[in-house]
C-alpha positions in Angstrom: 0.0 0.0 0.0 1.3 3.4 -0.9 -0.3 5.4 1.8 0.7 4.4 5.4 -0.2 7.2 7.8 1.0 6.9 11.4 -1.2 8.2 14.2 -0.3 11.8 15.2 2.6 12.0 17.6 3.3 14.8 20.1 7.0 15.2 19.4 9.7 14.2 16.9 11.2 11.5 19.2 7.8 9.9 19.8 7.0 10.0 16.1 10.4 8.3 15.3 10.0 5.5 17.9 6.5 4.6 16.8 7.4 4.7 13.1 10.5 2.6 13.7 8.5 0.0 15.6 6.0 -0.2 12.7 8.8 -0.7 10.2 10.2 -3.4 12.4 6.9 -5.2 12.7 5.8 -4.7 9.1 8.8 -4.7 6.7 6.3 -4.4 3.7 5.8 -0.8 4.7 9.2 0.0 3.2 7.9 0.2 -0.4 5.0 2.4 0.3 6.7 4.6 2.9 5.3 6.3 5.9 3.5 9.6 6.7 4.2 11.2 10.1 2.4 14.0 11.7 4.0 15.8 14.7 1.9 18.2 16.8 4.8 19.9 18.7 7.9 19.8 16.4 10.1 21.7 18.9 9.0 19.9 22.1 11.0 17.3 24.1 11.0 16.1 27.7 13.8 14.3 29.5 12.6 10.9 28.4 12.5 12.0 24.8 16.0 13.5 25.1 17.0 10.1 26.3 15.8 8.6 23.0 17.8 11.1 21.0 20.9 10.4 23.1 20.4 6.6 22.6 20.2 6.9 18.9 23.2 9.3 18.9 25.4 6.8 20.9 24.4 4.0 18.5 25.4 6.1 15.4 28.7 7.3 16.9 29.6 3.8 18.0 29.2 2.5 14.4 31.1 5.3 12.8 28.0 7.0 11.3 27.1 10.7 11.4 25.8 11.9 14.8 22.2 13.1 15.2 23.4 16.7 15.5 25.3 16.4 12.2 22.1 15.3 10.5 20.1 18.1 12.1 22.6 20.7 10.9 22.2 19.7 7.3 18.7 21.1 7.5 19.1 23.9 10.0 22.5 25.0 11.5 21.1 26.1 14.9 24.6 27.0 16.3 24.9 29.8 13.7 21.5 31.4 14.4 22.2 34.4 16.6 18.8 36.0 16.3 19.9 38.6 13.8 17.8 37.5 10.8 18.0 35.3 7.8 20.5 37.4 5.8 23.1 37.3 8.6 22.5 33.6 9.1 22.9 32.9 5.4 26.2 34.8 5.2 27.6 33.1 8.3 26.5 29.7 7.0 28.0 30.1 3.6 31.4 31.1 5.1 31.4 27.9 7.0 30.1 25.9 4.0 32.9 27.1 1.7 35.6 26.3 4.3 34.4 22.9 5.6 31.5 21.4 3.7 31.6 22.1 0.0 33.2 19.1 -1.9 33.4 19.1 -5.7 30.9 16.8 -7.3 28.8 16.6 -4.1 25.2 18.0 -3.8 26.2 19.7 -0.6 23.8 20.3 2.4 20.1 20.8 2.3 20.4 24.2 4.0 22.8 25.4 1.3 20.2 24.6 -1.4 17.6 26.5 0.7 19.6 29.7 0.9 21.9 29.6 -2.1 19.9 28.1 -5.0 21.4 28.8 -8.4 18.9 30.3 -10.8 18.9 30.0 -14.6 21.0 33.2 -15.0 23.8 32.1 -12.7 22.5 34.2 -9.8 21.6 33.0 -6.3 18.2 32.8 -4.6 17.6 32.5 -0.8 14.4 30.5 -0.7 14.1 30.9 3.0 14.4 34.7 2.9 11.9 34.9 0.1 9.3 32.8 2.0 9.8 34.9 5.1 9.2 38.0 3.0 6.0 36.6 1.5 4.8 35.4 4.9 5.3 38.8 6.4 3.4 40.3 3.6 0.6 37.8 4.2 0.2 39.0 7.7 0.3 42.7 6.8 -1.9 42.5 3.6 -3.7 40.1 1.4 -3.5 36.6 2.9 -2.4 33.8 0.6 -2.4 30.2 1.9 -0.7 28.3 -0.9 2.4 30.0 -2.3 5.2 29.1 0.1 7.6 26.3 -0.8 11.3 25.4 -0.6 12.6 23.2 -3.4 15.5 20.8 -2.8 15.5 18.4 -5.7 17.1 19.7 -8.8 16.5 17.6 -12.0 19.5 19.2 -13.7 21.9 18.1 -10.9 20.2 15.1 -9.5 18.0 13.2 -12.0 20.6 10.9 -13.5 22.5 10.1 -10.4 22.3 6.5 -9.3 23.9 7.3 -5.9 24.4 10.2 -3.6 21.1 11.9 -4.6 19.2 14.1 -2.2 16.5 12.3 -0.1 14.6 15.5 0.8 12.6 16.6 -2.2 10.7 19.7 -1.1 9.1 21.6 1.7 5.7 23.3 1.8 4.8 26.0 4.4 1.2 26.4 5.3 0.1 29.5 7.2 -3.2 29.9 9.0 -5.1 33.1 9.6 -5.0 32.3 13.3 -1.2 32.9 13.2 0.0 29.3 13.1 2.6 28.1 10.5 2.7 24.5 9.5 5.3 22.5 7.5 5.0 19.6 5.1 8.1 17.8 3.9 8.4 15.1 1.2 11.2 12.6 1.1 11.8 10.3 -1.8 13.7 8.0 0.5 14.4 7.7 4.2 16.9 5.7 6.2 15.3 5.5 9.6 18.3 4.6 11.6 20.9 6.8 10.0 18.9 9.9 9.2 15.2 10.2 10.1 15.4 11.3 13.7 17.9 14.0 12.9 15.8 15.1 9.9 12.7 15.5 12.1 14.6 17.5 14.6 16.2 19.7 11.9 12.8 20.3 10.2 11.3 21.4 13.5 14.1 23.9 14.0 13.8 25.2 10.5 10.1 25.7 11.0 10.7 27.4 14.3 13.2 29.8 12.6 10.9 30.7 9.7 7.9 31.2 12.1 9.9 33.5 14.4 11.3 35.6 11.5 7.9 36.0 9.8 5.8 36.6 12.9 3.9 33.3 13.1 3.5 30.7 15.9 5.0 27.2 15.3 2.4 24.8 14.1 2.6 21.2 13.1 5.1 19.2 11.0 4.0 16.5 8.5 6.6 14.3 6.8 5.8 12.0 3.9 8.6 9.5 3.3 7.6 7.8 0.1 10.1 5.1 0.7 11.1 4.3 4.3 13.2 1.5 5.7 14.9 0.5 8.9 18.4 0.3 7.5 20.8 -2.4 8.8 23.9 -1.5 6.7 26.9 -0.9 8.8 25.5 -2.7 11.8 23.0 -5.6 11.8 19.3 -6.5 12.2 19.7 -7.6 15.8 21.5 -4.3 16.6 18.6 -2.3 15.1 16.0 -4.3 16.9 17.8 -3.7 20.2 18.1 0.0 19.4 14.4 0.4 18.8 13.5 -1.6 21.9 15.8 0.6 24.0 14.3 3.8 22.7 10.7 2.5 23.2 11.6 1.5 26.7 12.4 5.2 27.6 9.0 6.3 26.5 7.1 3.3 28.1 8.8 4.2 31.4 7.7 7.8 31.0 4.1 6.8 30.5 4.2 4.5 33.5 
């Protein structure tokens, strides 16, 4: 089946645990993917923090990117000093050029968001443009359906067999009551390596855009059209134990 919605979850950590448990129990969900809905994308209590730390220790122990590293591909929180999107972009691009940009690579998601190359060789900051339009919506005529951030580029990505971006696009959905919601579409999702960090990063990106445009943080919906509980680099038993350990933190919290 190509539509597998999960029940709404309160936080990214809880959404990740329940989705990982479903993928473990029903491997056939991999083809159709999963749709997650998170009601409080920036929320976490100590038990949910324990889930994040458990996943992080697992990834570091197996030589994979940490949760924080994955988060930063979507939103580099450490570079946000509250001085606006233009200052954040310039600060980020300085770091990107020194440390992240590798010839032949597609880069980082955030780089495509703030430094998209247009057809004339110029650069477009998609986040800044969306913030500008959202501000205008609050001050003037309210549009509900014109705010999106594109990641997938057919010119650069279509023919790649490997090392293609997994995040395809982001939609921002404002409400007249002042809430701003986000919908993200992934063509592929590795639940152990990337998904928890992706959910946290998207929440922080939503928080930044909401703050800069004068909205309240709303909900986050993530549609992974292909999702799997990846075992490469470790093993199936290791993944099962990881998911059980993370679920135990939340079960103890509920008890």
